[in-house]
C-alpha atoms as one frame of an Amber mdcrd trajectory, in Angstrom:
protein
  19.217  39.862-121.238  19.668  36.945-123.097  22.216  38.661-125.537  24.425
  39.541-123.005  24.241  36.334-120.956  25.117  34.278-125.153  27.746  36.807
-125.364  29.359  36.150-121.954  28.987  32.295-122.387  30.848  32.707-125.872
  34.340  34.263-124.643  33.922  32.105-121.121  33.604  28.769-123.516  35.885
  30.409-125.946  38.962  32.198-123.610  39.150  28.531-122.101  39.382  26.464
-125.681  42.038  29.226-126.077  43.500  29.482-122.667  42.845  33.261-121.819
  43.644  34.498-118.587  40.758  36.329-117.130  41.668  39.940-118.928  41.937
  38.414-122.064  39.086  37.177-121.561  36.739  40.580-120.481  38.741  42.074
-123.828  37.166  39.377-125.517  33.789  39.758-124.598  33.869  43.628-125.007
  35.274  43.307-128.678  32.116  40.473-129.062  29.660  43.317-127.467  31.000
  45.639-129.556  30.438  43.450-132.492  26.467  42.776-132.010  26.162  46.886
-131.208  27.095  47.376-134.528  25.169  44.149-136.774  22.149  45.234-134.169
  22.095  49.571-134.705  23.207  48.523-138.099  19.720  46.052-138.335  18.079
  48.604-136.669  18.908  51.623-139.022  18.352  49.588-141.977  15.074  48.249
-141.558  13.664  52.410-140.711  15.642  53.957-143.854  14.005  51.526-146.116
  10.764  51.610-144.396  11.436  55.049-145.463  12.508  54.667-149.095  16.183
  56.398-147.848  18.319  54.048-148.163  20.762  55.393-150.029  21.063  58.468
-147.298  21.155  56.964-144.338  24.115  54.837-145.386  25.357  58.182-146.324
  24.390  59.745-142.855  26.128  56.714-141.368  29.176  55.588-142.505  31.003
  58.703-142.298  30.174  58.966-138.254  30.213  55.691-138.198  34.085  55.440
-138.998  34.959  58.712-137.521  33.518  58.318-134.380  35.778  54.898-134.167
  38.906  57.197-133.858  36.939  59.980-131.769  35.235  58.837-129.956  32.114
  60.622-127.882  29.513  59.934-125.777  28.238  55.883-125.406  24.875  54.820
-124.544  24.337  53.051-120.932  22.704  49.816-122.692  22.558  48.328-125.904
  18.843  49.545-126.522  19.959  53.245-125.451  22.706  52.604-128.459  20.110
  50.538-130.412  16.755  53.536-130.531  19.380  56.522-130.596  21.486  55.757
-134.064  18.838  54.368-135.076  16.481  57.472-134.241  20.110  59.613-134.979
  20.957  58.940-138.304  17.018  57.882-139.549  16.145  61.140-139.229  19.080
  62.254-141.124  18.992  59.845-143.874  15.247  61.227-143.716  16.332  64.610
-144.185  18.662  64.631-146.210  16.448  62.376-148.645  13.337  65.120-148.598
  15.670  69.023-148.580  18.291  67.383-151.277  15.469  66.450-154.000  14.472
  70.652-153.197  17.286  72.652-152.480  19.579  73.862-155.247  23.361  74.145
-154.625  23.710  77.804-153.532  20.902  77.142-150.543  22.977  73.433-150.667
  25.808  74.656-149.675  24.798  77.603-147.448  24.048  75.569-145.393  26.734
  72.602-144.848  29.990  74.528-145.335  29.130  76.214-142.169  27.819  72.311
-140.508  31.158  70.936-142.233  33.146  73.308-139.750  32.017  72.550-136.798
  31.823  69.073-137.594  35.737  69.638-138.501  36.478  72.067-135.240  34.546
  70.043-132.652  37.015  66.683-133.712  40.191  68.987-134.398  39.556  70.058
-130.697  37.898  67.400-128.620  38.540  64.297-130.278  39.556  62.630-129.286
  36.609  61.872-126.094  36.741  59.813-123.648  33.679  57.968-121.607  33.384
  55.692-119.071  32.584  52.380-120.905  35.491  53.120-123.694  38.881  54.760
-121.266  41.742  56.495-123.531  45.169  55.534-120.530  47.521  55.412-123.217
  49.091  59.192-124.014  50.107  57.492-127.362  47.016  55.586-127.936  45.444
  58.616-127.584  47.683  60.857-129.762  46.948  58.253-132.440  42.952  58.391
-132.684  43.692  62.071-132.726  45.438  61.578-135.702  43.408  59.694-137.268
  40.067  61.159-136.206  41.615  64.654-137.932  42.246  62.775-140.608  39.233
  60.693-141.296  37.129  64.401-140.712  39.563  65.809-143.580  38.578  63.809
-145.624  34.654  62.766-145.547  35.039  66.963-145.581  36.572  66.959-149.054
  34.312  63.919-150.826  31.504  66.164-149.321  32.325  68.881-150.708  33.597
  67.716-153.682  30.126  66.148-154.470  28.821  69.684-154.008  30.533  70.995
-156.427  29.930  68.089-159.110  26.553  68.665-158.014  26.204  72.019-159.591
  28.028  71.197-162.635  24.203  68.764-163.407  23.110  72.121-165.704  20.566
  74.970-165.866  17.343  72.859-166.080  14.822  71.644-163.024  15.774  68.306
-163.494  18.931  69.133-163.423  18.851  71.489-160.575  17.865  68.438-157.877
  21.088  66.218-157.790  21.585  63.200-156.115  24.437  64.289-155.048  22.870
  67.063-152.995  20.654  64.346-151.140  24.551  62.615-150.558  26.776  64.997
-149.918  23.278  66.372-147.616  23.656  63.164-145.636  26.936  62.748-145.051
  26.889  65.898-143.823  24.387  65.519-141.414  25.520  62.665-140.015  28.770
  63.781-138.993  27.287  66.915-137.461  24.914  64.103-135.210  28.561  62.761
-134.410  30.322  65.691-134.002  27.622  66.890-131.192  29.427  64.463-128.700
  32.212  65.778-128.706  31.580  69.020-127.323  31.540  68.822-124.011  28.515
  70.782-122.789  26.504  68.841-125.161  28.382  65.127-123.616  27.887  65.851
-120.002  24.137  66.877-120.695  23.459  63.532-122.513  25.607  61.714-120.357
  23.274  62.862-116.825  19.849  62.390-119.268  21.316  58.630-119.548  21.892
  57.935-116.184  18.898  59.267-114.857  16.348  57.271-117.163  19.496  53.595
-116.025  18.345  54.996-113.298  14.521  54.792-113.714  14.631  51.090-115.742
  16.669  50.100-112.959  13.871  51.409-109.649  11.613  49.681-111.906  12.577
  46.647-112.447  13.527  45.936-109.113   9.426  47.023-107.771   8.336  44.646
-110.862  10.544  41.983-109.202
């Protein structure tokens, strides 16, 4: 609540200094809140990753997903707290799994698991992106078309990068030490991160997440009113 008030005061002060309209003030406030969410989520995720010793694979999971999310959209949490918790748990778990499984799986097993997931991820982005939400509506057809093009380009790019990592990791040799190439952990991190993001684009999953989030927010509101 204190952070929201600070952002509100800051946006109002900036708007008055620049003699902006109320609508422009709202845009500034939304931008500041978006930046605050990203910074807090990144700090929480980095803290968990460092505690688990999975910083590199967690970054490998979060960066591709975050870049695609900018254009593909998807489900948005109704509160900053929910956003930070879900982001930290989802991508923290993806980074940890990538570090653990990537250190054990061979090139064949990794490719057999990663390629179908990448295919489903690419399909979700090409089929459903951009996915609007109540927190981030898309009214302009031209903007929707631009977001779609960028999302498709990015998912194609990241898919190619991950496949390249898988191919490069298979050239590391044949002995036991080289069979656990760190490139596979990076490839798996990217694959898991993209899959987490793509889940929010599937209409059925999106509706279930929205329903659960609304129910949780309603329970929190009722509880706060009782305590008040």
